[in-house]
C-alpha positions as CSV (number, residue, x, y, z in Angstrom):
1,X,-49.4,-39.0,-53.8
2,X,-47.9,-39.9,-50.4
3,X,-45.8,-42.7,-52.0
4,X,-44.5,-40.3,-54.6
5,X,-43.6,-37.6,-52.1
6,X,-41.8,-40.0,-49.9
7,X,-39.9,-41.5,-52.8
8,X,-38.9,-38.1,-53.9
9,X,-37.6,-37.1,-50.5
10,X,-35.7,-40.3,-50.2
11,X,-33.8,-39.7,-53.4
12,X,-30.3,-38.2,-53.1
13,X,-27.4,-37.9,-55.6
14,X,-25.0,-40.8,-55.7
15,X,-21.7,-40.2,-54.1
16,X,-19.0,-39.4,-56.7
17,X,-16.0,-41.7,-56.8
18,X,-12.5,-40.9,-57.7
19,X,-10.0,-38.3,-56.9
20,X,-10.7,-34.8,-55.6
21,X,-11.7,-32.1,-58.0
22,X,-9.5,-29.0,-58.3
23,X,-10.1,-25.6,-56.9
24,X,-12.6,-24.5,-59.6
25,X,-16.0,-25.2,-58.2
26,X,-17.9,-27.7,-60.2
27,X,-20.9,-26.3,-62.1
28,X,-23.0,-29.0,-60.6
29,X,-22.4,-27.6,-57.2
30,X,-24.2,-24.4,-58.1
31,X,-26.9,-25.9,-60.3
32,X,-28.1,-28.5,-57.9
33,X,-31.2,-27.5,-55.9
34,X,-32.2,-30.8,-54.4
35,X,-31.7,-31.6,-50.8
36,X,-29.0,-34.1,-49.7
37,X,-29.0,-36.5,-46.9
38,X,-26.4,-34.5,-45.0
39,X,-28.1,-31.1,-45.5
40,X,-26.8,-28.7,-43.0
41,X,-23.8,-30.9,-42.1
42,X,-20.1,-30.2,-42.4
43,X,-16.9,-32.0,-43.3
44,X,-14.5,-29.9,-41.2
45,X,-13.6,-32.8,-39.0
46,X,-13.7,-35.7,-41.4
47,X,-10.6,-37.9,-41.2
48,X,-9.2,-39.7,-44.3
49,X,-8.2,-43.4,-44.1
50,X,-4.8,-43.7,-42.6
51,X,-2.0,-44.3,-45.1
52,X,1.2,-45.8,-44.0
53,X,3.9,-43.4,-45.0
54,X,7.3,-42.8,-43.5
55,X,7.9,-39.6,-41.6
56,X,10.3,-37.6,-43.8
57,X,13.7,-37.0,-42.4
58,X,15.3,-33.6,-41.9
59,X,17.5,-34.2,-44.9
60,X,14.5,-35.1,-47.1
61,X,12.6,-32.0,-45.9
62,X,15.5,-29.8,-46.7
63,X,15.6,-31.2,-50.3
64,X,11.9,-30.4,-50.7
65,X,11.7,-27.0,-48.9
66,X,13.7,-23.9,-48.2
67,X,13.5,-20.9,-45.9
68,X,14.2,-17.5,-47.3
69,X,13.6,-13.9,-46.1
70,X,11.4,-11.3,-47.7
71,X,11.0,-7.6,-47.4
72,X,8.4,-6.6,-44.8
73,X,6.5,-4.6,-47.5
74,X,5.5,-7.9,-49.1
75,X,3.4,-8.7,-46.0
76,X,1.9,-5.2,-45.4
77,X,-1.6,-5.6,-44.0
78,X,-4.5,-3.5,-45.3
79,X,-7.2,-3.8,-42.6
80,X,-10.6,-4.7,-44.0
81,X,-13.5,-2.3,-43.4
82,X,-15.9,-3.8,-40.9
83,X,-19.6,-3.2,-41.2
84,X,-21.2,-0.5,-39.0
85,X,-23.2,-2.5,-36.5
86,X,-25.0,0.6,-35.1
87,X,-27.6,0.4,-38.0
88,X,-28.8,-3.0,-36.9
89,X,-31.0,-2.3,-33.9
90,X,-34.5,-3.2,-32.7
91,X,-35.7,0.4,-33.4
92,X,-34.4,0.2,-37.0
93,X,-36.1,-3.2,-37.3
94,X,-39.5,-1.9,-36.1
95,X,-39.4,0.7,-38.9
96,X,-39.5,-2.1,-41.5
97,X,-42.9,-3.3,-40.5
98,X,-45.8,-2.3,-42.8
99,X,-49.1,-2.1,-40.9
100,X,-51.0,-0.1,-43.5
101,X,-53.1,-2.9,-44.9
102,X,-55.1,-5.3,-42.9
103,X,-54.7,-9.0,-43.7
104,X,-57.0,-11.9,-43.6
105,X,-56.9,-15.3,-41.8
106,X,-58.2,-18.5,-43.4
107,X,-58.0,-22.2,-42.8
108,X,-57.5,-24.4,-45.8
109,X,-55.7,-27.5,-47.2
110,X,-51.9,-27.4,-47.0
111,X,-51.4,-29.7,-50.0
112,X,-49.4,-28.4,-52.9
113,X,-48.1,-25.5,-50.8
114,X,-44.4,-24.8,-51.3
115,X,-44.4,-23.2,-47.8
116,X,-45.1,-26.6,-46.2
117,X,-42.6,-28.6,-48.2
118,X,-40.8,-29.6,-45.0
119,X,-43.8,-31.3,-43.6
120,X,-45.1,-32.9,-46.8
121,X,-41.8,-34.4,-47.9
122,X,-40.1,-35.4,-44.7
123,X,-39.3,-39.1,-44.8
124,X,-39.6,-39.7,-41.1
125,X,-42.9,-37.8,-40.7
126,X,-44.6,-37.4,-44.0
127,X,-48.2,-36.7,-44.7
128,X,-49.5,-39.7,-42.9
129,X,-48.0,-38.7,-39.5
130,X,-49.1,-35.1,-40.0
131,X,-52.6,-36.4,-40.7
132,X,-52.6,-38.3,-37.5
133,X,-51.4,-35.2,-35.6
134,X,-54.3,-33.3,-37.1
135,X,-56.7,-36.0,-36.3
136,X,-57.4,-37.0,-39.9
137,X,-57.2,-33.7,-41.8
138,X,-54.4,-31.9,-43.6
139,X,-55.1,-28.2,-42.9
140,X,-53.2,-25.1,-42.2
141,X,-53.8,-21.5,-41.2
142,X,-53.0,-18.9,-43.9
143,X,-52.4,-15.2,-43.4
144,X,-52.5,-13.1,-46.5
145,X,-53.1,-9.7,-47.9
146,X,-51.6,-7.5,-45.2
147,X,-50.8,-7.1,-41.5
148,X,-52.2,-9.4,-38.8
149,X,-51.3,-9.2,-35.1
150,X,-51.5,-12.1,-32.7
151,X,-54.7,-10.8,-31.0
152,X,-56.3,-10.5,-34.4
153,X,-55.2,-14.0,-35.2
154,X,-56.9,-15.2,-32.0
155,X,-60.1,-13.4,-32.8
156,X,-60.2,-15.1,-36.3
157,X,-59.8,-18.7,-35.2
158,X,-61.6,-21.3,-33.0
159,X,-60.0,-22.3,-29.7
160,X,-59.3,-25.8,-31.0
161,X,-56.9,-24.3,-33.5
162,X,-55.5,-21.3,-31.6
163,X,-56.1,-20.7,-27.9
164,X,-55.1,-18.3,-25.2
165,X,-54.5,-20.4,-22.1
166,X,-53.3,-17.7,-19.8
167,X,-52.2,-14.0,-19.6
168,X,-50.1,-13.6,-22.7
169,X,-49.8,-17.3,-23.3
170,X,-51.1,-18.7,-26.7
171,X,-51.1,-22.2,-28.1
172,X,-51.0,-22.8,-31.9
173,X,-52.4,-26.2,-33.0
174,X,-52.0,-26.1,-36.8
175,X,-49.2,-25.2,-39.2
176,X,-49.3,-21.5,-40.1
177,X,-48.2,-19.9,-43.3
178,X,-47.6,-16.1,-43.8
179,X,-48.1,-15.7,-47.5
180,X,-46.1,-13.3,-49.8
181,X,-47.2,-9.7,-49.1
182,X,-48.5,-10.5,-45.6
183,X,-47.1,-9.8,-42.1
184,X,-47.5,-11.5,-38.8
185,X,-46.5,-9.6,-35.7
186,X,-45.8,-11.3,-32.4
187,X,-45.3,-8.4,-30.0
188,X,-44.5,-7.7,-26.4
189,X,-48.1,-8.5,-25.3
190,X,-47.3,-12.1,-26.0
191,X,-45.3,-13.7,-23.2
192,X,-45.1,-17.0,-25.0
193,X,-46.4,-18.5,-28.2
194,X,-46.4,-22.3,-27.8
195,X,-46.3,-24.4,-30.9
196,X,-48.1,-27.7,-30.2
197,X,-45.9,-30.7,-30.8
198,X,-48.8,-33.2,-30.7
199,X,-50.8,-31.3,-33.4
200,X,-47.9,-30.7,-35.8
201,X,-47.7,-26.9,-35.4
202,X,-45.0,-24.8,-37.1
203,X,-44.5,-21.3,-38.4
204,X,-43.7,-20.8,-42.1
205,X,-43.4,-17.5,-43.8
206,X,-43.2,-16.3,-47.4
207,X,-43.9,-12.8,-46.3
208,X,-42.8,-11.0,-43.1
209,X,-42.5,-12.4,-39.6
210,X,-41.9,-9.8,-36.8
211,X,-41.2,-11.0,-33.3
212,X,-40.4,-8.5,-30.6
213,X,-39.9,-8.9,-26.8
214,X,-41.8,-12.2,-26.9
215,X,-41.1,-15.9,-27.0
216,X,-41.8,-18.8,-29.3
217,X,-41.5,-22.3,-27.8
218,X,-42.0,-25.8,-29.1
219,X,-44.6,-27.2,-26.6
220,X,-45.7,-30.7,-25.6
221,X,-49.3,-30.3,-24.5
222,X,-49.3,-33.9,-23.2
223,X,-46.5,-33.0,-20.7
224,X,-47.5,-29.4,-20.3
225,X,-43.8,-28.5,-20.8
226,X,-41.4,-27.4,-23.5
227,X,-40.8,-30.1,-26.2
228,X,-37.2,-30.6,-25.2
229,X,-34.9,-32.6,-27.5
230,X,-35.0,-36.3,-27.1
231,X,-34.1,-37.8,-30.5
232,X,-33.3,-36.2,-33.9
233,X,-36.0,-38.2,-35.6
234,X,-38.8,-37.1,-33.2
235,X,-40.9,-34.3,-34.7
236,X,-40.7,-30.9,-33.0
237,X,-42.3,-27.7,-34.2
238,X,-40.1,-25.3,-36.1
239,X,-39.8,-21.9,-37.8
240,X,-38.8,-21.5,-41.5
241,X,-38.7,-18.5,-43.8
242,X,-38.9,-19.3,-47.5
243,X,-38.0,-17.4,-50.7
244,X,-39.2,-13.8,-50.6
245,X,-39.5,-13.8,-46.8
246,X,-38.2,-11.4,-44.2
247,X,-37.8,-12.6,-40.7
248,X,-37.2,-10.1,-37.9
249,X,-36.7,-11.2,-34.3
250,X,-35.5,-8.9,-31.5
251,X,-35.3,-9.2,-27.8
252,X,-37.1,-12.5,-27.8
253,X,-36.6,-16.1,-26.7
254,X,-36.7,-19.1,-29.2
255,X,-36.6,-22.5,-27.6
256,X,-37.2,-26.3,-28.0
257,X,-37.7,-26.3,-31.8
258,X,-36.5,-28.5,-34.7
259,X,-35.5,-32.0,-35.6
260,X,-33.5,-33.7,-38.4
261,X,-35.8,-33.2,-41.3
262,X,-35.1,-30.9,-44.3
263,X,-35.5,-27.2,-43.4
264,X,-37.2,-28.2,-40.1
265,X,-34.0,-27.6,-38.0
266,X,-35.4,-25.0,-35.7
267,X,-35.0,-21.5,-36.9
268,X,-34.2,-21.5,-40.7
269,X,-34.2,-19.2,-43.7
270,X,-34.2,-21.1,-47.0
271,X,-34.8,-20.4,-50.6
272,X,-37.4,-22.8,-52.1
273,X,-35.2,-25.9,-52.8
274,X,-37.2,-28.0,-55.3
275,X,-39.9,-25.7,-56.6
276,X,-38.1,-24.2,-59.6
277,X,-41.0,-21.9,-60.5
278,X,-41.0,-20.4,-57.0
279,X,-37.2,-19.9,-57.1
280,X,-37.5,-18.0,-60.3
281,X,-40.1,-15.6,-58.9
282,X,-39.0,-14.8,-55.4
283,X,-35.7,-13.5,-54.1
284,X,-33.7,-15.2,-51.5
285,X,-34.9,-14.9,-47.9
286,X,-33.3,-12.5,-45.5
287,X,-33.7,-11.3,-41.9
288,X,-32.3,-9.8,-38.7
289,X,-32.0,-11.8,-35.5
290,X,-31.0,-9.4,-32.7
291,X,-30.5,-9.5,-28.9
292,X,-32.4,-12.8,-28.6
293,X,-31.9,-16.1,-26.7
294,X,-31.9,-19.3,-28.8
295,X,-31.7,-22.6,-26.9
296,X,-32.5,-26.3,-27.3
297,X,-32.9,-26.1,-31.1
298,X,-31.7,-28.9,-33.4
299,X,-29.8,-26.1,-35.2
300,X,-29.8,-22.8,-33.4
301,X,-29.9,-20.9,-36.7
302,X,-29.7,-22.3,-40.2
303,X,-29.8,-20.8,-43.7
304,X,-29.8,-22.1,-47.3
305,X,-29.3,-19.6,-50.1
306,X,-30.2,-16.7,-47.9
307,X,-28.7,-13.2,-48.4
308,X,-27.8,-10.2,-46.2
309,X,-28.8,-11.9,-42.9
310,X,-27.7,-10.2,-39.7
311,X,-27.3,-12.1,-36.4
312,X,-26.2,-9.6,-33.8
313,X,-26.0,-9.7,-30.0
314,X,-27.7,-13.1,-29.5
315,X,-27.1,-15.8,-27.0
316,X,-27.2,-19.3,-28.5
317,X,-26.9,-21.9,-25.7
318,X,-27.3,-25.6,-25.4
319,X,-28.4,-26.2,-28.9
320,X,-28.0,-29.7,-30.3
321,X,-26.1,-30.0,-33.6
322,X,-24.9,-26.4,-34.2
323,X,-25.3,-23.0,-32.6
324,X,-25.2,-20.9,-35.9
325,X,-25.0,-22.8,-39.3
326,X,-25.5,-20.7,-42.4
327,X,-25.2,-23.1,-45.4
328,X,-25.2,-23.5,-49.1
329,X,-24.5,-20.3,-51.0
330,X,-25.8,-17.9,-48.4
331,X,-24.1,-14.5,-49.0
332,X,-23.1,-11.3,-47.3
333,X,-23.9,-12.4,-43.8
334,X,-23.0,-10.5,-40.6
335,X,-22.6,-12.7,-37.6
336,X,-21.6,-10.3,-34.8
337,X,-21.4,-9.9,-31.0
338,X,-23.1,-13.3,-30.4
339,X,-22.3,-15.8,-27.7
340,X,-22.5,-19.4,-28.7
341,X,-21.8,-22.1,-26.1
342,X,-22.9,-25.5,-24.9
343,X,-23.5,-26.9,-28.4
344,X,-24.0,-30.6,-27.6
345,X,-22.7,-32.3,-30.8
346,X,-20.7,-30.0,-33.0
347,X,-19.6,-26.4,-33.4
348,X,-20.7,-23.1,-31.9
349,X,-20.5,-21.1,-35.2
350,X,-20.0,-22.5,-38.7
351,X,-20.5,-21.4,-42.2
352,X,-20.4,-24.1,-44.8
353,X,-20.4,-24.7,-48.6
354,X,-19.9,-21.6,-50.7
355,X,-21.0,-19.1,-48.0
356,X,-18.9,-16.0,-49.1
357,X,-18.4,-12.3,-48.5
358,X,-19.3,-12.4,-44.9
359,X,-18.2,-11.1,-41.5
360,X,-17.8,-13.1,-38.3
361,X,-16.9,-10.4,-35.8
362,X,-16.9,-9.8,-32.1
363,X,-18.3,-13.2,-31.1
364,X,-17.6,-15.5,-28.2
365,X,-17.8,-19.2,-28.9
366,X,-16.9,-21.5,-26.1
367,X,-17.5,-24.7,-24.3
368,X,-18.9,-26.4,-27.5
369,X,-18.5,-30.1,-28.1
370,X,-16.2,-29.5,-31.1
371,X,-14.9,-26.2,-32.4
372,X,-15.7,-22.5,-31.8
373,X,-15.7,-21.0,-35.3
374,X,-15.5,-23.0,-38.5
375,X,-15.3,-22.1,-42.2
376,X,-16.0,-25.3,-44.2
377,X,-16.2,-26.3,-47.9
378,X,-15.2,-23.4,-50.2
379,X,-16.2,-20.4,-48.0
380,X,-14.2,-17.4,-49.2
381,X,-13.7,-13.7,-48.8
382,X,-14.8,-13.7,-45.2
383,X,-13.4,-11.7,-42.3
384,X,-13.1,-13.5,-38.9
385,X,-12.2,-10.7,-36.6
386,X,-12.2,-9.7,-32.9
387,X,-13.6,-13.1,-31.8
388,X,-12.8,-15.1,-28.7
389,X,-12.9,-18.9,-28.8
390,X,-12.1,-20.8,-25.6
391,X,-12.6,-24.1,-23.8
392,X,-14.0,-25.9,-26.9
393,X,-13.4,-29.6,-27.1
394,X,-11.8,-29.4,-30.5
395,X,-10.3,-26.3,-32.0
396,X,-10.8,-22.6,-31.6
397,X,-11.0,-21.5,-35.2
398,X,-11.0,-23.8,-38.2
399,X,-10.7,-23.2,-42.0
400,X,-11.3,-26.4,-44.0
401,X,-11.1,-26.2,-47.8
402,X,-11.9,-22.5,-47.6
403,X,-9.4,-20.2,-49.4
404,X,-8.8,-16.4,-49.3
405,X,-10.0,-15.4,-45.9
406,X,-8.8,-13.1,-43.2
407,X,-8.4,-14.1,-39.5
408,X,-7.7,-10.9,-37.7
409,X,-7.3,-9.9,-34.1
410,X,-8.8,-13.1,-32.5
411,X,-8.0,-14.9,-29.3
412,X,-8.1,-18.7,-29.1
413,X,-7.3,-20.0,-25.7
414,X,-7.7,-23.1,-23.6
415,X,-9.2,-25.2,-26.5
416,X,-8.6,-28.9,-26.2
417,X,-6.9,-29.2,-29.6
418,X,-5.5,-26.4,-31.8
419,X,-5.9,-22.7,-31.4
420,X,-6.3,-22.2,-35.2
421,X,-6.4,-25.0,-37.7
422,X,-6.2,-24.9,-41.5
423,X,-6.8,-27.7,-43.9
424,X,-6.5,-27.4,-47.7
425,X,-7.0,-23.6,-47.5
426,X,-4.8,-21.2,-49.4
427,X,-4.4,-17.4,-49.3
428,X,-5.2,-17.3,-45.6
429,X,-4.1,-14.2,-43.7
430,X,-3.8,-14.6,-39.9
431,X,-3.1,-11.1,-38.6
432,X,-2.6,-10.1,-35.0
433,X,-4.4,-13.2,-33.8
434,X,-3.3,-15.0,-30.6
435,X,-3.4,-18.7,-29.7
436,X,-2.5,-19.2,-26.1
437,X,-2.5,-22.3,-23.9
438,X,-4.3,-24.6,-26.3
439,X,-3.9,-28.4,-25.9
440,X,-2.0,-28.9,-29.2
441,X,-0.5,-26.4,-31.6
442,X,-1.2,-22.7,-31.6
443,X,-1.6,-22.8,-35.4
444,X,-1.8,-26.1,-37.3
445,X,-1.9,-26.2,-41.1
446,X,-2.1,-29.2,-43.3
447,X,-2.5,-30.2,-47.0
448,X,-4.5,-33.4,-46.9
449,X,-5.8,-35.9,-49.5
450,X,-9.4,-36.5,-48.5
451,X,-9.7,-39.8,-50.4
452,X,-11.3,-42.3,-48.1
453,X,-13.8,-39.9,-46.5
454,X,-17.5,-39.6,-47.3
455,X,-17.0,-36.4,-49.2
456,X,-18.8,-36.0,-52.5
457,X,-16.1,-34.5,-54.7
458,X,-18.6,-33.3,-57.3
459,X,-20.6,-31.4,-54.7
460,X,-17.6,-30.3,-52.6
461,X,-14.4,-29.9,-54.7
462,X,-11.2,-28.9,-53.2
463,X,-7.4,-28.5,-53.9
464,X,-4.8,-30.3,-51.8
465,X,-2.9,-27.2,-50.9
466,X,-2.4,-24.9,-47.8
467,X,-0.8,-21.5,-47.6
468,X,-0.9,-18.8,-45.0
469,X,0.7,-15.5,-43.8
470,X,1.0,-15.2,-40.0
471,X,1.8,-11.7,-38.9
472,X,1.6,-10.3,-35.4
473,X,-0.2,-11.9,-32.5
474,X,1.0,-14.2,-29.8
475,X,1.5,-17.9,-30.0
476,X,2.5,-19.2,-26.6
477,X,2.0,-21.8,-24.0
478,X,0.5,-24.3,-26.5
479,X,0.9,-28.0,-25.8
480,X,2.7,-29.0,-29.0
481,X,4.3,-25.7,-29.9
482,X,3.4,-22.4,-31.6
483,X,3.1,-23.6,-35.3
484,X,2.9,-27.0,-36.9
485,X,2.8,-27.4,-40.7
486,X,2.2,-30.6,-42.7
487,X,2.9,-30.4,-46.5
488,X,2.4,-26.6,-46.7
489,X,2.3,-25.0,-50.1
490,X,3.8,-21.8,-48.6
491,X,4.0,-20.2,-45.1
492,X,5.1,-16.8,-44.0
493,X,5.9,-15.8,-40.5
494,X,6.5,-12.2,-39.4
495,X,6.4,-10.3,-36.1
496,X,4.9,-13.1,-34.2
497,X,5.3,-13.1,-30.4
498,X,6.6,-16.6,-29.3
499,X,7.3,-16.0,-25.7
500,X,6.6,-18.4,-22.8
501,X,7.1,-21.7,-24.6
502,X,5.2,-24.6,-23.2
503,X,8.2,-27.0,-23.3
504,X,10.9,-26.7,-20.6
505,X,13.5,-27.2,-23.4
506,X,12.3,-24.1,-25.1
507,X,10.6,-23.4,-28.5
508,X,9.7,-26.3,-30.7
509,X,8.2,-25.8,-34.1
510,X,6.3,-28.7,-35.6
511,X,6.0,-30.6,-38.9
512,X,8.1,-29.2,-41.8
513,X,9.1,-26.2,-39.7
514,X,11.0,-28.5,-37.3
515,X,13.7,-29.1,-39.9
516,X,14.2,-25.3,-40.2
517,X,13.6,-24.3,-36.6
518,X,17.0,-22.6,-36.1
519,X,16.7,-20.6,-39.2
520,X,13.1,-19.6,-38.7
521,X,13.5,-18.5,-35.1
522,X,16.6,-16.6,-35.9
523,X,14.8,-14.7,-38.7
524,X,11.6,-14.0,-36.8
525,X,12.9,-13.5,-33.2
526,X,16.4,-12.2,-33.6
527,X,16.5,-10.4,-36.9
528,X,12.8,-9.3,-36.9
529,X,12.5,-10.1,-40.5
530,X,10.0,-12.1,-42.7
531,X,10.5,-15.8,-42.8
532,X,9.2,-17.6,-45.9
533,X,8.9,-21.4,-46.0
534,X,8.4,-22.5,-49.6
535,X,8.9,-25.6,-51.8
536,X,12.1,-25.8,-53.7
537,X,11.3,-25.6,-57.5
538,X,11.3,-29.1,-59.1
539,X,14.3,-28.4,-61.3
540,X,16.4,-27.5,-58.3
541,X,15.1,-30.6,-56.4
542,X,16.2,-32.7,-59.3
543,X,19.7,-31.1,-59.3
544,X,20.0,-31.7,-55.5
545,X,19.0,-35.3,-56.0
546,X,21.8,-35.7,-58.5
547,X,24.4,-33.9,-56.4
548,X,23.2,-33.4,-52.8
549,X,24.4,-30.2,-51.2
550,X,26.1,-30.4,-47.7
551,X,23.4,-30.0,-45.0
552,X,25.5,-27.3,-43.4
553,X,25.1,-24.8,-46.2
554,X,23.1,-21.7,-45.2
555,X,19.5,-21.5,-46.6
556,X,19.0,-17.8,-46.3
557,X,19.3,-15.4,-49.2
């Protein structure tokens, strides 16, 4: 059995060869339910193999592109309706808890339990290591049938499995599963619930987990200290909510959890990923995480096919790989009023792979090892509004292969690279957003062939195209200029404040725009009109090639 489980966990789809797939998402991307080796990862910063290509001359660019004006009505902005955050409060959360039926507590084998899939199929840990941690057995604690509080759990178990070691301090020494229809409450009477690293403890829920004014900490009993991150392959306890679950956490502290094993990242909500029968029966997981502190987790928060999750008012600091990372087909998320900083490896906030119809609003994401806020791999119909991203070691806001999104009223400042970066993303509206004093461009957009990267083009299709409307906002004091565009499909500039250029010689647009700098600045700054950069239709390019026009002819219409 162990060999079969480990072989199953080690199996991943082969990487697809060939050219990128077009914008239509491959059916395989939606039908696959197995876990891949890079689960939870992102491709927002992948770099294609360098291709030697000459830099196009100004004359060549003017044969490929043109700048025209448009009526301001064509760029009129209809502000999206933002969600009412006042409904997501600890008081509203408390009303969701059903205490009417008393639950039961049992200890039994964890084999064949979908709720313990992460432990029983993890390649690095597997059943054998779990058995060692449990001193030869493979058992778990099960809550079922109704409501159980932590004091009731304590009264139902021997000290070897669950022990109170001090006032409000509890140590859990087995995996624990809250079954469908059951509820576990960890309330204010619990100062700290410690999950024993040495004994393989973790919390899994198929029912309801309610944590209020408390703390859950991965704990090394050998060191009598939190199980702080050392290596991604070293087991640490974790929390996971499966299909049908509801996870509610408010005013609490979550710390020192998670490692690099499927769905064991720290604090995760995930639909059952390989148990097809379970997926057919139970809805996707959901939950609210409010006003809590999350630190030293492998992923601060992760989701996989979760719906209607609310993350509001949390502090996510010093997490390892990501601060917030909703993934694969999670839908209708609200990520609001959080502060994500100190992420040690990658981004503060990212949504990745078909995470759609969501709101990222009112957050602060700063001092992260890469970017502040990222949309990655076909995330669409999302509003990024009223956020501040600063002092990140890469970019402020990134949209990679993610079309049809709104970036509204954000401030990106003091980031090491770009304020706002777009790659292979079309239909992007950047409205009233400011990029000030970033190391490179205020806004950088590129159409890029991703051949030569590790991308699986079947799982993650894309179109080599980039288009945007930039209206309002301030782009000033950026190291390589306000806007830099490389092979754009279409770009519109209107009403943008370009004061206080970084360069002593004045404004300097970048990429394709440099060839049209005089025309664009005249339209935007002097005439207060809409400037549209667009490719010249192929038939006109052919005519120009046959009989080139003088470079001095005006390009406005």
